[in-house]
C-alpha positions in Angstrom: 56.5 130.6 39.3 54.1 130.9 42.4 50.4 131.1 41.9 47.5 131.3 44.4 45.4 128.2 44.6 43.0 129.2 47.4 42.8 131.8 50.2 45.2 129.6 52.3 47.3 127.9 49.6 50.1 129.1 47.2 51.6 126.7 44.7 55.2 127.0 43.6 56.6 125.3 40.5 53.9 122.5 40.7 55.7 120.7 43.5 55.9 123.1 46.5 52.9 124.2 48.4 52.7 126.9 51.1 49.6 126.5 53.3 48.1 128.0 56.4 46.9 125.3 58.7 43.2 125.2 59.9 41.8 124.0 63.1 44.8 125.2 65.2 42.7 126.6 68.1 41.4 123.4 69.5 42.5 121.5 72.6 46.2 121.9 73.4 47.2 122.7 69.8 48.2 126.2 70.6 50.6 125.0 73.2 52.1 122.5 70.7 52.5 125.2 68.0 54.4 127.5 70.4 56.9 124.7 71.0 57.7 124.4 67.3 60.5 126.1 65.4 60.9 127.3 61.9 62.2 124.5 59.5 60.9 121.7 61.9 59.7 118.6 60.1 56.1 117.7 60.6 54.1 114.5 59.6 51.2 114.3 57.2 48.5 111.8 58.0 45.8 110.9 55.5 42.7 110.9 57.8 39.3 110.2 56.3 38.6 113.2 53.9 41.3 115.4 55.4 45.1 115.5 55.9 46.1 116.1 59.5 49.5 117.5 60.5 51.3 116.1 63.5 54.4 117.0 65.4 55.8 114.1 67.5 52.5 112.3 67.3 50.6 115.3 68.5 48.0 116.8 66.2 48.8 120.5 65.2 45.9 121.1 62.7 44.7 120.2 59.2 45.7 121.1 55.6 43.3 123.4 53.8 40.4 121.3 52.5 41.0 122.1 48.8 44.7 121.3 49.1 43.9 118.1 51.1 41.9 116.8 48.1 44.8 117.4 45.7 47.4 115.8 48.0 45.2 112.8 48.9 44.9 111.8 45.3 48.7 111.9 44.9 49.4 110.2 48.2 47.0 107.4 47.2 49.1 107.0 44.1 52.2 106.5 46.2 53.7 110.0 46.0 55.4 111.2 49.2 55.6 114.7 50.6 57.9 116.7 53.1 56.2 119.0 55.4 58.2 121.8 57.2 57.2 124.6 59.5 57.6 127.8 57.5 56.1 130.6 59.7 54.4 130.9 63.0 52.6 134.3 63.7 50.3 135.7 66.3 46.9 136.3 64.7 44.5 139.2 65.4 42.4 136.9 67.6 45.4 136.1 69.9 45.7 132.6 68.4 49.0 131.5 67.0 48.8 130.7 63.2 51.1 128.3 61.4 52.1 128.1 57.8 53.8 125.1 56.3 55.8 124.2 53.2 54.8 121.0 51.6 57.3 119.6 49.0 56.7 116.7 46.7 59.5 114.1 46.9 61.0 112.0 44.1 60.6 108.7 45.9 62.5 106.9 43.2 65.7 108.7 44.2 65.6 109.3 47.9 64.4 107.7 51.1 60.9 108.5 52.4 60.9 112.0 53.9 64.3 113.0 52.4 65.3 115.6 49.8 68.1 115.2 47.2 71.1 117.5 47.5 74.5 117.8 45.8 77.5 118.3 48.1 78.9 121.7 47.5 82.5 120.3 47.7 82.6 117.1 45.8 79.2 117.4 43.9 78.3 113.8 44.9 74.5 113.2 45.3 73.0 112.6 48.7 69.9 113.1 50.7 68.9 115.1 53.8 65.8 115.1 56.0 66.0 118.4 57.9 67.6 121.9 57.7 70.9 122.6 59.4 74.5 121.4 59.3 75.4 118.1 57.5 78.6 116.2 56.8 79.0 114.7 53.3 79.4 110.9 53.5 81.9 110.9 50.6 84.3 113.8 51.2 83.4 114.5 54.8 82.9 118.2 54.0 80.5 120.2 56.3 77.7 122.0 54.7 74.4 123.8 55.5 71.0 122.7 54.1 68.8 125.8 54.2 65.0 126.0 54.5 64.6 127.1 50.9 66.5 124.0 49.6 69.8 125.7 49.0 73.1 124.1 50.1 76.2 126.1 51.3 79.7 125.2 52.3 80.1 125.7 56.1 82.6 128.4 55.6 80.4 130.4 53.2 77.0 130.2 55.0 75.4 132.0 57.9 73.2 130.0 60.1 69.4 130.8 60.0 69.7 132.8 63.3 72.4 135.2 61.9 70.4 135.6 58.6 67.4 136.6 60.8 69.5 139.2 62.8 70.8 140.7 59.6 67.2 141.0 58.4 65.9 142.7 61.5 68.9 145.1 61.5 68.1 146.1 58.0 64.4 146.6 58.8 65.2 148.8 61.8 67.6 150.9 59.8 65.1 151.5 56.9 62.0 151.9 59.0 62.6 155.6 59.4 62.7 156.0 55.6 66.5 156.1 55.0 69.6 154.1 56.0 72.0 156.7 57.4 75.8 156.5 57.6 75.7 156.5 61.4 73.4 153.4 61.3 75.7 151.6 58.8 78.7 152.3 61.2 76.8 150.7 64.1 75.9 147.7 62.0 79.5 147.2 61.0 80.6 147.4 64.6 78.0 145.0 65.7 78.8 142.5 63.0 82.5 142.6 63.5 83.0 143.1 67.2 79.9 141.6 68.8 78.8 138.9 66.4 82.4 138.1 65.6 81.8 137.7 61.9 84.6 137.9 59.4 85.6 136.8 55.9 82.7 135.1 53.9 80.4 135.2 56.9 80.7 138.9 57.1 80.2 139.3 53.4 77.1 137.1 53.5 75.7 139.1 56.5 76.1 142.3 54.5 74.4 140.7 51.4 71.4 139.6 53.5 71.2 143.0 55.1 71.2 144.8 51.8 68.5 142.5 50.4 66.2 143.0 53.4 66.2 146.8 53.6 62.9 147.2 51.6 61.0 144.5 53.6 60.1 146.8 56.6 56.5 145.4 56.9 57.9 141.9 57.3 59.2 142.7 60.8 56.6 140.6 62.6 57.6 137.4 60.8 61.3 138.0 61.4 60.9 138.7 65.1 58.8 135.6 65.4 61.6 133.7 63.7 64.2 135.1 66.1 62.1 134.1 69.1 61.7 130.5 67.8 65.4 130.2 66.9 66.9 131.8 70.0 64.2 131.1 72.7 66.6 128.8 74.5 69.3 131.5 74.5 67.8 134.5 76.4 71.1 136.5 76.3 71.0 136.6 72.6 67.4 137.9 72.6 68.4 140.6 75.0 71.4 141.5 73.0 69.2 141.7 69.8 66.9 144.3 71.7 69.9 146.3 72.9 71.5 146.4 69.5 68.1 147.5 67.9 67.9 150.3 70.4 71.4 151.4 69.5 70.5 151.4 65.8 67.2 153.3 66.5 69.1 156.0 68.5 71.9 156.4 65.9 70.2 159.5 64.3 69.4 161.1 67.7 65.6 160.5 67.6 63.7 157.2 67.6 61.2 157.1 64.7 57.6 156.0 65.6 58.0 153.0 63.3 61.2 152.0 65.2 59.3 152.3 68.5 56.6 150.0 67.1 59.2 147.4 66.1 61.0 147.6 69.4 57.8 147.3 71.5 56.7 144.2 69.5 60.1 142.5 69.8 60.4 143.2 73.5 56.9 141.9 74.0 57.5 138.6 72.0 60.9 138.0 73.7 59.6 138.8 77.2 58.3 135.2 77.5 61.9 134.1 78.1 63.9 137.3 78.9 61.4 138.4 81.6 62.1 141.9 80.6 59.7 144.7 79.7 60.0 147.8 77.5 60.8 150.0 80.5 63.7 147.7 81.5 65.5 148.5 78.3 64.6 152.2 78.1 65.2 153.3 81.7 67.7 156.1 82.3 71.1 154.7 81.1 72.9 156.8 83.7 71.7 154.2 86.2 74.6 151.7 86.2 74.0 148.1 86.9 73.1 148.5 90.5 73.5 152.2 91.3 69.7 152.2 91.7 68.0 155.2 93.3 64.6 153.3 93.4 64.2 150.0 95.2 61.6 149.1 92.6 64.4 148.5 90.2 65.4 145.4 92.1 61.9 144.0 91.5 62.1 144.9 87.8 65.2 142.8 87.4 63.3 139.8 88.5 60.3 140.7 86.4 58.2 141.3 89.5 56.6 144.2 91.5 56.4 145.0 95.2 52.9 143.4 95.1 54.3 140.0 94.0 54.1 137.3 96.6 57.2 135.7 98.1 56.5 132.5 96.1 56.3 134.5 92.8 59.6 136.2 93.5 61.3 132.9 94.5 60.1 131.2 91.3 61.1 134.2 89.1 64.5 134.2 90.7 65.1 130.4 90.2 63.9 130.6 86.5 66.2 133.6 85.7 69.2 132.0 87.5 68.8 128.8 85.3 68.6 131.0 82.1 71.6 133.2 82.8 74.0 131.0 84.6 77.4 131.6 82.9 78.3 127.8 82.8 75.2 127.1 80.7 76.1 129.7 78.1 79.8 128.8 77.9 78.7 125.4 76.4 76.6 127.0 73.7 79.4 128.7 71.7 78.1 132.2 72.1 80.2 135.2 71.1 82.4 136.4 74.0 80.4 139.7 74.4 77.2 137.7 74.9 78.7 135.5 77.4 80.0 138.6 79.3 76.5 140.0 79.2 75.0 136.8 80.6 77.5 136.8 83.4 76.7 140.5 84.2 73.0 139.8 84.1 73.5 136.7 86.4 75.2 139.0 89.0 72.4 141.6 88.7 69.7 138.8 89.3 71.6 137.6 92.4 72.1 141.1 93.8 68.5 142.0 93.2 67.3 138.9 95.1 69.6 139.5 98.0 68.4 143.1 98.4 64.8 142.0 98.3 65.5 139.3 100.9 66.7 142.0 103.3 63.1 143.3 103.5 61.3 140.1 102.9 62.3 137.9 105.8 60.4 134.8 104.5 62.4 134.5 101.3 
């Protein structure tokens, strides 16, 4: 049972703590936090009267002072702890805030920093030290170790990214107050034909969707999680936005809450997609490059006519790297996402060539 220990700390079952880090706004710590991902393992260092948190030998922040006191006493007694990134959110003061999960480890049974698990196939005991896909050393079965400590057979589990997609789809559907049959039809089409889910994976996707419909106010955390999980795969982030728009438009009118969610997601993802709200909501009758307005070429590159030649050149090079088809073929993306990346790649090339015609120095 969870109980609140202080304003920043929650205790779960006397061995798991959830804590918001303090001191995260100093030096280059904001830059370090932005590079982290949900589930990533961090290091706890007993430093004087505080416990500092590090990522790859770079300080991220400190544990809450009251919790530090509790942990230091246990660490001095030889007890070990695992520390994982739980959530990263953008606070009201424009600083990124980070919450961590700290789990006490039974050091008599596992290696330092590891957690005990039981293979879902052969039930043999083993240990893991990070979330993700593992192979049992006994039966060679592949299984997923999830952030909440659960273990699933590979064929029965969704990866964390797909779970986040199911959650944001559910939130978008319920954000206007009711989940309609037209929205359910779109979700089914997206899951089967675009995300290529079937069998146990499709069933699990539906379960996560149904469990998440009443968590509308949790959209900020989910969108942040999607950004952290897919920030190296811009086509997937673009696909997520496009599918959210399709869901929002299913009933004919986009609800104000759905607009709020869309704007937030587009803004967060824009760091890697280089696309703004207007890029997604412009008149759909404009085909890929049947543009009536030359400004559309600039929009494709995330620039304006006031951008310098150097800014346009840099934007073009960055986008070409992100959307090059060869890059995404090696990442096992669904066929529809690879097709989108190829289409976007051609649009970027066309836009740059058209701009070059009027900017002789490019």
